C-alpha atoms as a printed R data frame, in Angstrom:
    type eleno elety resid chain resno       x       y       z
1   ATOM     1    CA   UNK     A     1  68.336  77.484 114.928
2   ATOM     2    CA   UNK     A     2  68.106  78.281 111.228
3   ATOM     3    CA   UNK     A     3  69.656  81.660 110.403
4   ATOM     4    CA   UNK     A     4  69.192  81.789 106.626
5   ATOM     5    CA   UNK     A     5  67.628  85.051 105.415
6   ATOM     6    CA   UNK     A     6  67.470  87.086 102.213
7   ATOM     7    CA   UNK     A     7  70.223  89.526 101.300
8   ATOM     8    CA   UNK     A     8  67.805  92.429 101.579
9   ATOM     9    CA   UNK     A     9  66.791  91.378 105.083
10  ATOM    10    CA   UNK     A    10  70.377  90.900 106.251
11  ATOM    11    CA   UNK     A    11  71.630  94.255 104.971
12  ATOM    12    CA   UNK     A    12  68.563  95.886 106.484
13  ATOM    13    CA   UNK     A    13  70.162  95.187 109.883
14  ATOM    14    CA   UNK     A    14  72.998  97.619 109.106
15  ATOM    15    CA   UNK     A    15  72.174 101.085 110.415
16  ATOM    16    CA   UNK     A    16  73.476 104.380 109.124
17  ATOM    17    CA   UNK     A    17  76.481 105.448 111.202
18  ATOM    18    CA   UNK     A    18  77.504 101.880 112.032
19  ATOM    19    CA   UNK     A    19  81.131 100.796 112.218
20  ATOM    20    CA   UNK     A    20  81.359  98.249 109.414
21  ATOM    21    CA   UNK     A    21  83.901  95.589 108.522
22  ATOM    22    CA   UNK     A    22  83.718  94.011 105.047
23  ATOM    23    CA   UNK     A    23  85.617  90.758 104.928
24  ATOM    24    CA   UNK     A    24  88.782  89.562 103.193
25  ATOM    25    CA   UNK     A    25  91.202  91.659 101.121
26  ATOM    26    CA   UNK     A    26  91.431  93.693  97.914
27  ATOM    27    CA   UNK     A    27  90.057  91.440  95.139
28  ATOM    28    CA   UNK     A    28  89.770  88.119  96.981
29  ATOM    29    CA   UNK     A    29  86.487  86.817  98.468
30  ATOM    30    CA   UNK     A    30  84.962  90.257  98.866
31  ATOM    31    CA   UNK     A    31  81.254  90.540  99.880
32  ATOM    32    CA   UNK     A    32  80.362  92.372  96.669
33  ATOM    33    CA   UNK     A    33  76.676  91.440  96.512
34  ATOM    34    CA   UNK     A    34  76.329  92.797 100.044
35  ATOM    35    CA   UNK     A    35  78.120  96.026  99.086
36  ATOM    36    CA   UNK     A    36  75.737  96.518  96.150
37  ATOM    37    CA   UNK     A    37  72.760  95.999  98.469
38  ATOM    38    CA   UNK     A    38  74.139  98.537 100.955
39  ATOM    39    CA   UNK     A    39  74.190 101.066  98.120
40  ATOM    40    CA   UNK     A    40  70.667 100.037  97.043
41  ATOM    41    CA   UNK     A    41  69.377 100.602 100.562
42  ATOM    42    CA   UNK     A    42  71.136 103.993 100.633
43  ATOM    43    CA   UNK     A    43  72.893 103.563 103.971
44  ATOM    44    CA   UNK     A    44  74.735 106.686 105.128
45  ATOM    45    CA   UNK     A    45  77.552 107.668 107.463
46  ATOM    46    CA   UNK     A    46  79.165 104.249 107.718
47  ATOM    47    CA   UNK     A    47  82.630 104.027 109.272
48  ATOM    48    CA   UNK     A    48  84.723 101.433 107.455
49  ATOM    49    CA   UNK     A    49  87.490  99.330 108.993
50  ATOM    50    CA   UNK     A    50  90.667  97.617 107.785
51  ATOM    51    CA   UNK     A    51  90.935  98.446 104.084
52  ATOM    52    CA   UNK     A    52  89.342 100.611 101.441
53  ATOM    53    CA   UNK     A    53  89.407  98.655  98.206
54  ATOM    54    CA   UNK     A    54  86.978  97.182  95.694
55  ATOM    55    CA   UNK     A    55  83.811  96.869  97.806
56  ATOM    56    CA   UNK     A    56  84.521  99.932  99.921
57  ATOM    57    CA   UNK     A    57  85.329 102.155  96.929
58  ATOM    58    CA   UNK     A    58  81.743 101.857  95.713
59  ATOM    59    CA   UNK     A    59  80.362 102.706  99.175
60  ATOM    60    CA   UNK     A    60  82.601 105.752  99.459
61  ATOM    61    CA   UNK     A    61  81.813 106.947  95.953
62  ATOM    62    CA   UNK     A    62  78.067 106.729  96.510
63  ATOM    63    CA   UNK     A    63  78.148 108.568  99.836
64  ATOM    64    CA   UNK     A    64  77.399 105.556 102.027
65  ATOM    65    CA   UNK     A    65  80.619 105.920 104.052
66  ATOM    66    CA   UNK     A    66  81.771 108.959 106.008
67  ATOM    67    CA   UNK     A    67  85.109 107.695 107.339
68  ATOM    68    CA   UNK     A    68  87.615 104.883 107.350
69  ATOM    69    CA   UNK     A    69  90.139 103.543 109.865
70  ATOM    70    CA   UNK     A    70  92.644 101.283 108.170
71  ATOM    71    CA   UNK     A    71  95.870 100.672 106.311
72  ATOM    72    CA   UNK     A    72  95.304 100.143 102.594
73  ATOM    73    CA   UNK     A    73  93.345 101.906  99.907
74  ATOM    74    CA   UNK     A    74  93.958 100.485  96.466
75  ATOM    75    CA   UNK     A    75  92.648  98.386  93.603
76  ATOM    76    CA   UNK     A    76  95.650  96.030  93.309
77  ATOM    77    CA   UNK     A    77  96.736  95.983  89.644
78  ATOM    78    CA   UNK     A    78  94.685  99.070  88.868
79  ATOM    79    CA   UNK     A    79  96.288 101.508  91.290
80  ATOM    80    CA   UNK     A    80  94.819 103.600  94.071
81  ATOM    81    CA   UNK     A    81  91.125 103.497  94.907
82  ATOM    82    CA   UNK     A    82  89.622 106.404  92.946
83  ATOM    83    CA   UNK     A    83  86.591 107.321  95.065
84  ATOM    84    CA   UNK     A    84  88.301 107.730  98.478
85  ATOM    85    CA   UNK     A    85  91.027 109.979  97.076
86  ATOM    86    CA   UNK     A    86  88.477 112.156  95.327
87  ATOM    87    CA   UNK     A    87  86.312 112.404  98.450
88  ATOM    88    CA   UNK     A    88  89.315 113.076 100.703
89  ATOM    89    CA   UNK     A    89  90.297 116.045  98.555
90  ATOM    90    CA   UNK     A    90  86.802 117.525  98.848
91  ATOM    91    CA   UNK     A    91  86.595 116.860 102.595
92  ATOM    92    CA   UNK     A    92  83.664 114.449 102.206
93  ATOM    93    CA   UNK     A    93  85.577 111.429 103.524
94  ATOM    94    CA   UNK     A    94  87.794 111.225 106.628
95  ATOM    95    CA   UNK     A    95  90.754 108.847 106.872
96  ATOM    96    CA   UNK     A    96  92.542 107.693 110.015
97  ATOM    97    CA   UNK     A    97  95.665 105.740 109.034
98  ATOM    98    CA   UNK     A    98  96.402 102.684 111.149
99  ATOM    99    CA   UNK     A    99  99.167 100.121 110.667
100 ATOM   100    CA   UNK     A   100  98.367  96.767 109.095
101 ATOM   101    CA   UNK     A   101  99.506  94.860 112.171
102 ATOM   102    CA   UNK     A   102  97.602  97.334 114.362
103 ATOM   103    CA   UNK     A   103  94.346  96.244 112.712
104 ATOM   104    CA   UNK     A   104  95.099  92.598 113.460
105 ATOM   105    CA   UNK     A   105  96.063  93.383 117.046
106 ATOM   106    CA   UNK     A   106  93.030  95.639 117.528
107 ATOM   107    CA   UNK     A   107  90.674  92.945 116.245
108 ATOM   108    CA   UNK     A   108  92.421  90.328 118.412
109 ATOM   109    CA   UNK     A   109  91.986  92.568 121.458
110 ATOM   110    CA   UNK     A   110  88.253  92.880 120.748
111 ATOM   111    CA   UNK     A   111  88.030  89.130 120.222
112 ATOM   112    CA   UNK     A   112  89.669  88.546 123.606
113 ATOM   113    CA   UNK     A   113  87.548  91.156 125.375
114 ATOM   114    CA   UNK     A   114  90.595  93.326 126.094
115 ATOM   115    CA   UNK     A   115  90.365  97.138 125.703
116 ATOM   116    CA   UNK     A   116  93.888  97.319 124.234
117 ATOM   117    CA   UNK     A   117  97.071  95.422 123.447
118 ATOM   118    CA   UNK     A   118 100.715  96.495 123.819
119 ATOM   119    CA   UNK     A   119 102.899  96.528 120.709
120 ATOM   120    CA   UNK     A   120 105.906  98.176 119.089
121 ATOM   121    CA   UNK     A   121 104.283  98.147 115.652
122 ATOM   122    CA   UNK     A   122 104.398 101.509 113.818
123 ATOM   123    CA   UNK     A   123 106.711 103.105 116.407
124 ATOM   124    CA   UNK     A   124 108.714 105.793 114.591
125 ATOM   125    CA   UNK     A   125 106.170 106.137 111.775
126 ATOM   126    CA   UNK     A   126 103.720 108.907 110.913
127 ATOM   127    CA   UNK     A   127 100.901 106.652 112.089
128 ATOM   128    CA   UNK     A   128 101.795 108.047 115.513
129 ATOM   129    CA   UNK     A   129 102.043 111.657 114.359
130 ATOM   130    CA   UNK     A   130  99.218 113.480 116.221
131 ATOM   131    CA   UNK     A   131  98.933 115.930 113.339
132 ATOM   132    CA   UNK     A   132  97.500 113.143 111.184
133 ATOM   133    CA   UNK     A   133  95.194 111.567 113.753
134 ATOM   134    CA   UNK     A   134  91.468 111.712 112.942
135 ATOM   135    CA   UNK     A   135  90.290 109.297 115.641
136 ATOM   136    CA   UNK     A   136  88.575 111.936 117.765
137 ATOM   137    CA   UNK     A   137  86.803 113.408 114.736
138 ATOM   138    CA   UNK     A   138  85.570 110.010 113.559
139 ATOM   139    CA   UNK     A   139  84.276 109.239 117.043
140 ATOM   140    CA   UNK     A   140  81.824 112.137 116.706
141 ATOM   141    CA   UNK     A   141  80.469 110.641 113.457
142 ATOM   142    CA   UNK     A   142  79.712 107.168 114.769
143 ATOM   143    CA   UNK     A   143  76.147 106.230 115.615
144 ATOM   144    CA   UNK     A   144  77.571 104.733 118.802
145 ATOM   145    CA   UNK     A   145  80.689 106.762 119.788
146 ATOM   146    CA   UNK     A   146  81.794 104.039 122.201
147 ATOM   147    CA   UNK     A   147  82.756 101.907 119.166
148 ATOM   148    CA   UNK     A   148  85.629 104.310 118.383
149 ATOM   149    CA   UNK     A   149  88.454 104.793 120.942
150 ATOM   150    CA   UNK     A   150  88.825 108.129 122.688
151 ATOM   151    CA   UNK     A   151  92.503 108.140 121.686
152 ATOM   152    CA   UNK     A   152  94.298 106.623 118.707
153 ATOM   153    CA   UNK     A   153  97.043 105.212 120.951
154 ATOM   154    CA   UNK     A   154  98.925 105.749 124.222
155 ATOM   155    CA   UNK     A   155 102.701 105.452 124.654
156 ATOM   156    CA   UNK     A   156 104.250 104.101 127.847
157 ATOM   157    CA   UNK     A   157 107.434 102.445 129.047
158 ATOM   158    CA   UNK     A   158 107.491  98.674 129.299
159 ATOM   159    CA   UNK     A   159 106.677  98.075 133.009
160 ATOM   160    CA   UNK     A   160 107.714  94.411 133.002
161 ATOM   161    CA   UNK     A   161 111.067  94.097 131.247
162 ATOM   162    CA   UNK     A   162 112.219  97.706 131.035
163 ATOM   163    CA   UNK     A   163 112.688  97.350 127.261
164 ATOM   164    CA   UNK     A   164 111.690 100.898 126.394
165 ATOM   165    CA   UNK     A   165 108.559 102.500 124.944
166 ATOM   166    CA   UNK     A   166 105.597 100.480 123.767
167 ATOM   167    CA   UNK     A   167 102.325 101.552 122.206
168 ATOM   168    CA   UNK     A   168  98.962 100.674 123.695
169 ATOM   169    CA   UNK     A   169  96.817  99.884 120.676
170 ATOM   170    CA   UNK     A   170  93.083 100.139 121.407
171 ATOM   171    CA   UNK     A   171  90.705  97.351 120.496
172 ATOM   172    CA   UNK     A   172  88.917  97.637 117.147
173 ATOM   173    CA   UNK     A   173  85.295  96.515 117.538
174 ATOM   174    CA   UNK     A   174  82.677  96.674 114.796
175 ATOM   175    CA   UNK     A   175  78.919  97.046 114.885
176 ATOM   176    CA   UNK     A   176  78.588  94.695 111.909
177 ATOM   177    CA   UNK     A   177  80.930  92.367 110.024
178 ATOM   178    CA   UNK     A   178  79.887  91.100 106.588
179 ATOM   179    CA   UNK     A   179  82.009  88.179 105.404
180 ATOM   180    CA   UNK     A   180  81.725  86.157 102.227
181 ATOM   181    CA   UNK     A   181  82.558  82.466 102.581
182 ATOM   182    CA   UNK     A   182  82.566  79.430 100.350
183 ATOM   183    CA   UNK     A   183  80.210  77.391 102.511
184 ATOM   184    CA   UNK     A   184  77.970  78.101 105.480
185 ATOM   185    CA   UNK     A   185  75.657  75.922 107.498
186 ATOM   186    CA   UNK     A   186  72.041  76.782 108.174
187 ATOM   187    CA   UNK     A   187  72.939  77.573 111.794
188 ATOM   188    CA   UNK     A   188  75.893  79.786 110.838
189 ATOM   189    CA   UNK     A   189  78.994  77.589 110.831
190 ATOM   190    CA   UNK     A   190  81.327  79.003 108.173
191 ATOM   191    CA   UNK     A   191  84.087  77.464 106.050
192 ATOM   192    CA   UNK     A   192  86.687  79.552 104.226
193 ATOM   193    CA   UNK     A   193  89.122  78.211 101.649
194 ATOM   194    CA   UNK     A   194  92.318  80.165 101.075
195 ATOM   195    CA   UNK     A   195  93.417  83.276 102.933
196 ATOM   196    CA   UNK     A   196  91.466  84.122 106.074
197 ATOM   197    CA   UNK     A   197  92.629  87.765 105.970
198 ATOM   198    CA   UNK     A   198  91.234  89.493 109.117
199 ATOM   199    CA   UNK     A   199  87.967  87.561 109.066
200 ATOM   200    CA   UNK     A   200  88.617  85.021 111.822
201 ATOM   201    CA   UNK     A   201  89.281  87.909 114.215
202 ATOM   202    CA   UNK     A   202  86.413  90.193 113.262
203 ATOM   203    CA   UNK     A   203  83.765  87.504 113.573
204 ATOM   204    CA   UNK     A   204  84.451  87.773 117.308
205 ATOM   205    CA   UNK     A   205  85.103  91.526 117.327
206 ATOM   206    CA   UNK     A   206  81.738  92.485 115.799
207 ATOM   207    CA   UNK     A   207  78.416  92.790 117.585
208 ATOM   208    CA   UNK     A   208  76.595  91.292 114.599
209 ATOM   209    CA   UNK     A   209  77.968  88.988 111.915
210 ATOM   210    CA   UNK     A   210  76.435  88.379 108.496
211 ATOM   211    CA   UNK     A   211  77.785  85.548 106.351
212 ATOM   212    CA   UNK     A   212  77.115  85.583 102.634
213 ATOM   213    CA   UNK     A   213  77.915  82.204 101.129
214 ATOM   214    CA   UNK     A   214  78.370  80.542  97.784
215 ATOM   215    CA   UNK     A   215  76.595  77.521  99.212
216 ATOM   216    CA   UNK     A   216  74.425  76.883 102.259
217 ATOM   217    CA   UNK     A   217  74.893  73.251 103.259
218 ATOM   218    CA   UNK     A   218  73.666  71.070 106.144
219 ATOM   219    CA   UNK     A   219  75.475  71.623 109.412
220 ATOM   220    CA   UNK     A   220  76.009  67.871 109.584
221 ATOM   221    CA   UNK     A   221  78.092  68.056 106.409
222 ATOM   222    CA   UNK     A   222  80.403  70.755 107.814
223 ATOM   223    CA   UNK     A   223  80.798  68.896 111.095
224 ATOM   224    CA   UNK     A   224  82.171  65.819 109.358
225 ATOM   225    CA   UNK     A   225  85.431  67.757 109.011
226 ATOM   226    CA   UNK     A   226  85.370  70.407 111.772
227 ATOM   227    CA   UNK     A   227  89.043  71.319 111.392
228 ATOM   228    CA   UNK     A   228  88.177  73.101 108.131
229 ATOM   229    CA   UNK     A   229  85.555  75.337 109.772
230 ATOM   230    CA   UNK     A   230  86.936  78.692 110.927
231 ATOM   231    CA   UNK     A   231  83.670  80.403 111.905
232 ATOM   232    CA   UNK     A   232  81.573  79.009 114.763
233 ATOM   233    CA   UNK     A   233  77.798  79.204 114.469
234 ATOM   234    CA   UNK     A   234  77.604  80.880 117.879
235 ATOM   235    CA   UNK     A   235  79.283  84.005 116.447
236 ATOM   236    CA   UNK     A   236  76.984  84.369 113.429
237 ATOM   237    CA   UNK     A   237  73.622  86.130 113.345
238 ATOM   238    CA   UNK     A   238  72.502  85.740 109.724
239 ATOM   239    CA   UNK     A   239  73.384  83.621 106.703
240 ATOM   240    CA   UNK     A   240  72.637  84.528 103.088
241 ATOM   241    CA   UNK     A   241  73.046  82.033 100.257
242 ATOM   242    CA   UNK     A   242  74.181  84.010  97.226
243 ATOM   243    CA   UNK     A   243  76.154  82.205  94.512
244 ATOM   244    CA   UNK     A   244  78.690  84.442  92.760
245 ATOM   245    CA   UNK     A   245  78.241  86.858  95.667
246 ATOM   246    CA   UNK     A   246  81.933  87.778  95.517
247 ATOM   247    CA   UNK     A   247  82.037  88.696  91.812
248 ATOM   248    CA   UNK     A   248  84.097  90.401  90.413
249 ATOM   249    CA   UNK     A   249  86.552  89.332  93.119
250 ATOM   250    CA   UNK     A   250  87.990  85.836  93.281
251 ATOM   251    CA   UNK     A   251  86.491  83.102  95.478
252 ATOM   252    CA   UNK     A   252  88.905  80.199  95.752
253 ATOM   253    CA   UNK     A   253  87.460  76.923  94.563
254 ATOM   254    CA   UNK     A   254  84.522  78.611  92.815
255 ATOM   255    CA   UNK     A   255  85.660  81.315  90.378
256 ATOM   256    CA   UNK     A   256  88.541  83.580  89.450
257 ATOM   257    CA   UNK     A   257  88.801  87.353  89.542
258 ATOM   258    CA   UNK     A   258  87.057  89.180  86.683
259 ATOM   259    CA   UNK     A   259  89.856  91.555  85.731
260 ATOM   260    CA   UNK     A   260  88.071  93.178  82.749
261 ATOM   261    CA   UNK     A   261  85.061  93.955  84.966
262 ATOM   262    CA   UNK     A   262  87.249  95.632  87.593
263 ATOM   263    CA   UNK     A   263  89.119  97.547  84.903
264 ATOM   264    CA   UNK     A   264  85.807  98.841  83.548
265 ATOM   265    CA   UNK     A   265  84.785  99.959  87.034
266 ATOM   266    CA   UNK     A   266  88.094 101.700  87.794
267 ATOM   267    CA   UNK     A   267  87.969 103.520  84.455
268 ATOM   268    CA   UNK     A   268  84.412 104.693  85.106
269 ATOM   269    CA   UNK     A   269  85.112 105.637  88.741
270 ATOM   270    CA   UNK     A   270  87.862 108.103  87.818
271 ATOM   271    CA   UNK     A   271  85.121 110.756  87.791
272 ATOM   272    CA   UNK     A   272  82.106 111.057  90.074
273 ATOM   273    CA   UNK     A   273  79.752 111.206  87.106
274 ATOM   274    CA   UNK     A   274  81.317 108.072  85.640
275 ATOM   275    CA   UNK     A   275  81.016 106.198  88.927
276 ATOM   276    CA   UNK     A   276  77.361 107.176  89.292
277 ATOM   277    CA   UNK     A   277  76.619 105.992  85.748
278 ATOM   278    CA   UNK     A   278  78.324 102.682  86.487
279 ATOM   279    CA   UNK     A   279  76.378 102.225  89.737
280 ATOM   280    CA   UNK     A   280  73.104 103.056  88.016
281 ATOM   281    CA   UNK     A   281  73.846 100.435  85.358
282 ATOM   282    CA   UNK     A   282  75.096  97.667  87.638
283 ATOM   283    CA   UNK     A   283  73.337  98.340  90.975
284 ATOM   284    CA   UNK     A   284  70.210 100.494  90.829
285 ATOM   285    CA   UNK     A   285  69.031  99.054  87.506
286 ATOM   286    CA   UNK     A   286  69.165  95.574  89.072
287 ATOM   287    CA   UNK     A   287  66.586  94.738  91.734
288 ATOM   288    CA   UNK     A   288  68.131  91.366  92.561
289 ATOM   289    CA   UNK     A   289  71.453  89.565  92.400
290 ATOM   290    CA   UNK     A   290  69.980  87.200  89.806
291 ATOM   291    CA   UNK     A   291  69.401  90.156  87.494
292 ATOM   292    CA   UNK     A   292  73.039  91.140  87.986
293 ATOM   293    CA   UNK     A   293  74.190  87.640  86.986
294 ATOM   294    CA   UNK     A   294  71.868  87.621  83.981
295 ATOM   295    CA   UNK     A   295  73.418  90.889  82.857
296 ATOM   296    CA   UNK     A   296  76.934  89.438  83.135
297 ATOM   297    CA   UNK     A   297  75.871  86.372  81.188
298 ATOM   298    CA   UNK     A   298  76.358  82.633  81.599
299 ATOM   299    CA   UNK     A   299  79.215  82.472  79.097
300 ATOM   300    CA   UNK     A   300  81.286  85.025  80.989
301 ATOM   301    CA   UNK     A   301  80.608  83.349  84.335
302 ATOM   302    CA   UNK     A   302  81.568  79.958  82.948
303 ATOM   303    CA   UNK     A   303  84.808  81.455  81.639
304 ATOM   304    CA   UNK     A   304  85.640  82.517  85.228
305 ATOM   305    CA   UNK     A   305  84.757  79.226  86.885
306 ATOM   306    CA   UNK     A   306  87.604  77.655  88.885
307 ATOM   307    CA   UNK     A   307  89.323  74.548  87.542
308 ATOM   308    CA   UNK     A   308  90.037  71.635  89.913
309 ATOM   309    CA   UNK     A   309  92.466  70.998  91.475
310 ATOM   310    CA   UNK     A   310  93.786  74.553  91.361
311 ATOM   311    CA   UNK     A   311  90.902  76.401  93.000
312 ATOM   312    CA   UNK     A   312  91.167  79.181  90.408
313 ATOM   313    CA   UNK     A   313  91.385  79.392  86.609
314 ATOM   314    CA   UNK     A   314  95.005  79.064  85.438
315 ATOM   315    CA   UNK     A   315  95.984  81.723  82.940
316 ATOM   316    CA   UNK     A   316  97.053  79.092  80.371
317 ATOM   317    CA   UNK     A   317  93.504  77.730  80.609
318 ATOM   318    CA   UNK     A   318  92.156  81.188  79.799
319 ATOM   319    CA   UNK     A   319  94.436  81.279  76.770
320 ATOM   320    CA   UNK     A   320  93.211  77.827  75.683
321 ATOM   321    CA   UNK     A   321  89.616  79.037  76.049
322 ATOM   322    CA   UNK     A   322  90.398  82.080  73.891
323 ATOM   323    CA   UNK     A   323  91.887  79.808  71.241
324 ATOM   324    CA   UNK     A   324  88.850  77.545  71.509
325 ATOM   325    CA   UNK     A   325  86.511  80.483  70.905
326 ATOM   326    CA   UNK     A   326  88.434  81.365  67.771
327 ATOM   327    CA   UNK     A   327  88.244  77.744  66.596
328 ATOM   328    CA   UNK     A   328  84.506  77.705  67.204
329 ATOM   329    CA   UNK     A   329  84.138  80.675  64.909
330 ATOM   330    CA   UNK     A   330  86.248  78.964  62.245
331 ATOM   331    CA   UNK     A   331  84.413  75.608  62.383
332 ATOM   332    CA   UNK     A   332  80.901  76.873  62.872
333 ATOM   333    CA   UNK     A   333  80.656  75.591  66.442
334 ATOM   334    CA   UNK     A   334  81.839  71.978  66.016
335 ATOM   335    CA   UNK     A   335  85.156  72.247  67.870
336 ATOM   336    CA   UNK     A   336  85.533  70.569  71.267
337 ATOM   337    CA   UNK     A   337  87.449  72.385  73.997
338 ATOM   338    CA   UNK     A   338  90.667  70.529  74.905
339 ATOM   339    CA   UNK     A   339  90.916  68.932  78.324
340 ATOM   340    CA   UNK     A   340  92.877  70.742  81.006
341 ATOM   341    CA   UNK     A   341  96.358  69.422  81.594
342 ATOM   342    CA   UNK     A   342  97.708  69.638  85.139
343 ATOM   343    CA   UNK     A   343 100.469  68.322  87.294
344 ATOM   344    CA   UNK     A   344  99.171  65.270  89.158
345 ATOM   345    CA   UNK     A   345 101.459  66.111  92.066
346 ATOM   346    CA   UNK     A   346  99.058  68.917  92.972
347 ATOM   347    CA   UNK     A   347  96.395  66.307  93.780
348 ATOM   348    CA   UNK     A   348  98.504  64.047  95.987
349 ATOM   349    CA   UNK     A   349  98.302  64.032  99.753
350 ATOM   350    CA   UNK     A   350 101.607  63.972 101.552
């Protein structure tokens, strides 16, 4: 069964008030094209899971998200995520802090069909302080309240080994998971290179799964090497082919992170007016992802393209490219870029 659809059609399946998981972490393999389309379609009241970083910051800033249950809100090298902190201070965005391991365990519980899992993670921390719990409040905001637990946790004594208190961590289901992958089959089989983050759990914890992919390839190709496929087609509802769909984040094997682009966003997003100007320029003024790529420009995209065998663009390569650009200016365009030098040991199989 072919599951390939347009980005607009796929994001149209997300409903205001849904519990939403956006795949991967921080500035690596983020579903950025999908996040832009969510803003374009003006979704409201979304409840975000896991982290609140690059993709989520835009959703929060533009009023698409009402709450978040997770463990990290930041822009890596560029500090804390500006939009959530601004919206928290005004009471427009609700945060329920959950431990990093708790997210993994909650997603694993959902994947296994269990309502909770026992753990000692976050015992003794303010994650368990009832004064800071917002679980009950967020439950009232969800389109389907049953997707949010009635309680943030329950403490009990270990009934099997008598080892003391343990925490019952509720499952963490999602209405929709949107995950960007390097390759996907027409039927939904997905292949991820590099860190899996939480993705291999949430594909089973979500009611609906949307894969955005750098490449859509024949299922027969992916099944030649099934050990490299982390996402089964039976768990996926829709597939969208969208090259550079993770920009400005990094997608291993395809392109590196666009640090100047993220810096420009973070600088603009320090104020609400600045964020809205940025979104108008890079989201609302673009009707399609192709227009977005045209605006970035082929030269800039080529500069970000990953170099084999690394899977990213080594910083010394970036420096060589900068030197090459200067030489082009000096010679009137006749200079030839030097070949990349690399350690052949990186290419050998043990």
